[in-house]
C-alpha positions as CSV (number, residue, x, y, z in Angstrom):
1,M,215.5,46.8,161.0
2,S,211.7,47.8,161.7
3,G,209.8,46.7,164.6
4,G,209.3,50.1,166.8
5,C,211.4,52.7,167.8
6,L,214.7,52.2,169.8
7,T,214.3,53.2,173.6
8,F,217.1,53.7,176.2
9,R,217.1,52.7,179.9
10,F,219.5,52.0,182.6
11,G,220.3,48.3,183.0
12,R,219.0,46.4,185.9
13,P,221.2,44.3,188.2
14,E,219.1,41.4,187.5
15,E,219.9,41.8,183.8
16,R,223.6,41.1,184.5
17,V,223.9,37.6,182.9
18,L,221.7,38.5,180.0
19,L,223.8,41.6,179.1
20,E,227.1,39.3,179.5
21,E,225.6,36.8,177.2
22,L,224.8,39.5,174.5
23,Q,228.7,40.5,174.9
24,R,229.8,37.1,174.5
25,R,227.7,36.6,171.3
26,A,229.1,40.1,169.9
27,S,232.6,39.2,170.9
28,L,232.8,35.6,169.7
29,I,232.0,36.9,166.1
30,Y,235.7,37.7,165.1
31,E,237.6,34.4,164.4
32,T,240.8,36.2,165.6
33,D,239.2,36.8,169.2
34,R,237.3,33.6,169.5
35,A,240.0,31.1,170.8
36,M,241.2,33.7,173.5
37,L,237.7,34.2,174.6
38,L,236.8,30.5,174.7
39,A,240.0,29.9,176.9
40,N,239.2,32.8,179.2
41,P,235.4,32.9,179.8
42,G,236.2,35.1,182.6
43,A,237.3,38.1,180.3
44,I,233.7,38.7,179.6
45,D,232.4,40.2,182.8
46,L,229.9,43.0,183.7
47,P,230.7,44.0,187.1
48,L,227.5,44.3,189.4
49,V,228.3,47.6,190.5
50,Q,228.3,49.3,187.0
51,L,224.4,48.0,187.1
52,Q,224.0,49.3,190.6
53,E,225.5,52.7,190.1
54,K,223.6,53.3,186.6
55,R,226.5,53.2,184.4
56,V,225.2,50.9,181.9
57,R,222.5,51.9,179.5
58,V,220.5,49.4,177.5
59,A,218.8,50.0,174.0
60,E,215.6,48.2,173.3
61,R,213.1,47.8,170.8
62,A,209.6,46.3,171.4
63,G,210.8,45.2,174.7
64,Q,213.7,43.3,173.3
65,V,217.3,44.1,174.3
66,Q,219.3,45.1,171.4
67,G,222.7,46.4,172.9
68,F,224.1,48.2,175.7
69,S,226.8,50.6,176.8
70,V,228.8,51.2,179.7
71,V,230.4,54.7,180.7
72,L,232.5,55.2,183.6
73,P,233.3,58.6,184.9
74,R,236.9,59.0,186.0
75,G,236.4,62.3,188.0
76,D,239.0,64.5,186.0
77,G,236.1,65.6,183.4
78,I,237.1,62.3,181.6
79,C,235.0,59.5,181.3
80,D,235.8,56.0,179.7
81,L,233.2,54.2,177.2
82,D,234.1,50.7,179.1
83,G,231.8,48.7,176.8
84,L,229.6,48.9,174.0
85,F,227.9,45.8,172.5
86,V,225.1,45.3,170.1
87,E,223.4,41.9,169.0
88,P,225.2,40.5,166.3
89,D,222.4,40.0,164.2
90,R,221.4,43.7,164.5
91,W,224.9,45.2,163.5
92,R,224.8,47.7,160.9
93,G,221.3,49.0,161.9
94,G,222.2,52.4,163.6
95,I,222.0,50.6,167.2
96,G,225.8,51.1,167.9
97,R,225.6,54.7,166.6
98,A,222.4,55.2,168.6
99,L,223.8,53.9,171.8
100,L,226.9,55.9,171.6
101,E,225.1,59.3,171.0
102,D,223.1,58.1,174.2
103,A,226.4,57.4,176.0
104,F,227.6,61.0,175.1
105,A,224.3,62.6,176.2
106,Q,224.9,60.7,179.6
107,A,228.4,61.8,179.8
108,R,227.5,65.4,179.4
109,A,224.7,65.0,181.9
110,W,227.6,64.2,184.5
111,D,229.5,67.1,183.5
112,M,232.1,65.2,181.3
113,A,234.1,66.8,178.8
114,V,235.8,64.0,177.1
115,M,235.3,60.4,176.4
116,E,237.9,58.0,175.9
117,V,237.7,54.5,174.7
118,L,240.0,51.8,174.1
119,G,239.2,50.2,170.7
120,N,240.1,47.0,169.2
121,P,241.0,46.6,165.8
122,H,237.7,45.8,164.7
123,A,235.9,48.9,166.1
124,E,238.4,51.6,165.4
125,G,236.8,52.5,162.3
126,F,233.5,53.0,164.0
127,Y,234.7,55.1,166.6
128,E,236.5,57.3,164.1
129,K,233.0,57.7,162.2
130,L,231.7,59.3,165.2
131,G,234.5,61.8,166.1
132,F,237.0,59.6,168.0
133,V,240.7,60.6,167.5
134,R,243.5,57.8,167.7
135,T,245.9,59.0,170.2
136,G,248.1,56.1,170.7
137,T,248.1,52.0,171.7
138,V,248.2,50.1,174.9
139,Q,248.8,46.6,175.3
140,L,246.2,44.7,176.9
141,P,246.3,41.2,178.3
142,F,244.8,39.6,174.9
143,G,246.4,42.3,172.3
144,I,246.9,45.9,171.3
145,A,244.2,48.2,171.4
146,S,243.7,51.8,170.2
147,K,243.7,54.5,172.6
148,M,241.0,57.1,171.3
149,R,239.3,60.0,172.5
150,R,236.4,62.6,171.7
151,A,235.6,65.9,173.0
152,L,231.8,65.9,174.5
153,A,231.0,69.4,173.1
154,Q,230.9,68.2,169.4
155,T,227.4,67.7,168.0
C-alpha cells in the first residue's frame, strides 16, 4: 500500500480506546470468533499499564495508525508477544511482518532471548513464516491456541 513510509513509536495512554477498537475490527473479521467476541466485549482489552510502561508499539503511515503490537517481558529472558493487530483493510501489505520485526528488535533491546506467542488458528501460519515453532497447545477461555516460540538471535 502506498502513502509513505511505515514508522514505529510507543503507544500513548490516550490512544487506548482507539487501539482497542482497531483490535476489535481485526478480531471480528473471522466468523468463527465473531459470536464469542460480541457476547464477551471485555475479551478485547488493552490494559492502560501496558501503554504506561511502553510495552505497546504502534505502526503509522502518514500519521494514521496501521496496527500495533504488545510485548511483555517475563524476567527470565523470555518475553510474550501479547498482541499483534493490523487494520483489516491493510492486511497482506507487510505491516504485520514489520510490526513483528520491530517487536523482535524491542525485545532484544530488553535483553530477551526468546519470544513466545499464543497463536490462534488464523495466525499460526503467519507466525511460522516468521520463524516461530509450535511447541504445544493451550486451552484458553474461548478456544485452543498454539504455543509458539522463536529465538531472538535469528535474523
